[in-house]
C-alpha positions as CSV (number, residue, x, y, z in Angstrom):
1,X,-64.8,-15.5,-33.7
2,X,-66.5,-15.1,-36.6
3,X,-68.5,-12.2,-36.8
4,X,-70.0,-9.2,-39.5
5,X,-71.1,-5.4,-38.1
6,X,-73.3,-4.6,-41.0
7,X,-76.8,-2.8,-41.2
8,X,-80.4,-4.4,-42.0
9,X,-81.8,-1.7,-43.8
10,X,-78.5,-1.3,-45.8
11,X,-79.1,-3.0,-49.5
12,X,-75.4,-3.5,-49.8
13,X,-74.8,-5.0,-46.8
14,X,-77.5,-7.1,-47.5
15,X,-76.3,-8.2,-50.7
16,X,-72.9,-8.6,-49.5
17,X,-74.1,-11.2,-47.0
18,X,-76.0,-13.0,-49.7
19,X,-73.0,-13.1,-52.1
20,X,-70.5,-14.4,-49.1
21,X,-73.2,-17.3,-48.2
22,X,-72.1,-17.1,-44.1
23,X,-72.5,-20.5,-42.2
24,X,-74.5,-20.3,-39.4
25,X,-71.4,-20.2,-37.0
26,X,-71.1,-16.1,-38.1
27,X,-72.8,-14.0,-35.6
28,X,-74.3,-11.0,-37.4
29,X,-74.7,-7.9,-35.2
30,X,-77.0,-5.0,-36.8
31,X,-75.2,-2.2,-35.3
32,X,-78.5,-0.1,-35.6
33,X,-80.2,-1.7,-33.3
34,X,-77.4,-3.5,-31.1
35,X,-74.8,0.0,-30.5
36,X,-71.1,-1.5,-30.7
37,X,-69.8,-0.9,-27.8
38,X,-65.9,0.6,-26.8
39,X,-64.8,-2.8,-26.4
40,X,-65.9,-4.3,-29.9
41,X,-64.5,-1.3,-31.6
42,X,-61.0,-1.5,-29.9
43,X,-61.1,-5.2,-30.7
44,X,-61.4,-3.9,-34.6
45,X,-59.3,-1.1,-34.2
46,X,-56.6,-3.6,-33.0
47,X,-56.7,-5.6,-36.4
48,X,-57.8,-2.8,-38.9
49,X,-54.5,-1.0,-37.2
50,X,-56.6,2.6,-36.5
51,X,-60.0,3.8,-36.3
52,X,-59.7,5.9,-39.5
53,X,-59.2,2.3,-41.3
54,X,-62.9,2.0,-39.7
55,X,-64.2,5.1,-40.5
56,X,-66.7,6.2,-43.1
57,X,-66.3,9.3,-44.9
58,X,-69.4,8.6,-47.1
59,X,-71.7,9.2,-44.5
60,X,-74.1,11.5,-44.9
61,X,-73.6,13.0,-41.2
62,X,-69.7,13.2,-42.2
63,X,-71.0,15.9,-45.0
64,X,-73.3,17.6,-43.1
65,X,-71.3,17.6,-40.3
66,X,-68.5,19.0,-42.8
67,X,-65.9,16.8,-41.2
68,X,-63.9,16.7,-44.4
69,X,-62.4,19.9,-43.6
70,X,-61.2,19.2,-40.0
71,X,-58.2,17.8,-38.8
72,X,-59.5,14.7,-37.4
73,X,-57.2,12.5,-34.7
74,X,-57.7,9.1,-33.9
75,X,-59.8,9.8,-30.9
76,X,-62.3,12.1,-33.1
77,X,-62.6,9.0,-35.4
78,X,-63.5,6.4,-32.3
79,X,-65.8,9.1,-30.7
80,X,-67.7,9.5,-34.1
81,X,-68.0,5.6,-34.5
82,X,-69.0,5.5,-31.3
83,X,-71.8,8.2,-31.3
84,X,-73.4,7.4,-34.2
85,X,-73.3,4.0,-36.5
86,X,-73.4,5.5,-39.8
87,X,-69.6,6.2,-39.1
88,X,-68.5,2.8,-39.0
89,X,-67.8,1.3,-43.0
90,X,-69.8,-1.4,-43.5
91,X,-70.1,-4.5,-43.5
92,X,-67.0,-5.1,-41.2
93,X,-66.2,-8.8,-41.1
94,X,-64.3,-10.5,-38.5
95,X,-62.7,-13.9,-38.9
96,X,-60.6,-15.4,-36.1
97,X,-57.7,-12.3,-36.3
98,X,-58.7,-11.2,-40.3
99,X,-60.7,-8.2,-40.7
100,X,-62.2,-7.2,-44.1
101,X,-63.5,-3.5,-43.9
102,X,-66.6,-2.0,-46.1
103,X,-68.0,-2.6,-49.5
104,X,-65.5,-2.2,-52.3
105,X,-65.4,-5.4,-55.1
106,X,-61.5,-5.9,-54.0
107,X,-62.3,-6.2,-50.4
108,X,-65.7,-8.6,-50.7
109,X,-63.8,-10.5,-53.1
110,X,-60.8,-10.9,-50.3
111,X,-63.3,-12.1,-47.6
112,X,-65.3,-14.4,-50.2
113,X,-62.1,-16.0,-51.1
114,X,-60.9,-16.4,-47.4
115,X,-64.3,-18.0,-46.4
116,X,-64.0,-20.4,-49.1
117,X,-60.8,-21.6,-47.8
118,X,-61.9,-22.0,-44.6
């Protein structure tokens, strides 16, 4: 499977998608208009190793809800990601059994290199 979970309203996501120059066999899912399902999140967690790895601590809601001062469990991370799309670190790029999470230069470069070798 080749899929990208992203936000159409996020300039960083759009810049990364453009930079990756994805082929038409990639499925793009705008997580604001098409919510992530429990099954999709569980598939991402299998590849990522944890829900925390998929969780964005840079989210505005994370600060507003004062979550940094709470001891969050894996169950909490899963709950928050399913509750509101901004808690998913974006973009999440799935290519077969590989996952690339977030927008750091290192992650984007790794995804780009992997795509180029396909």
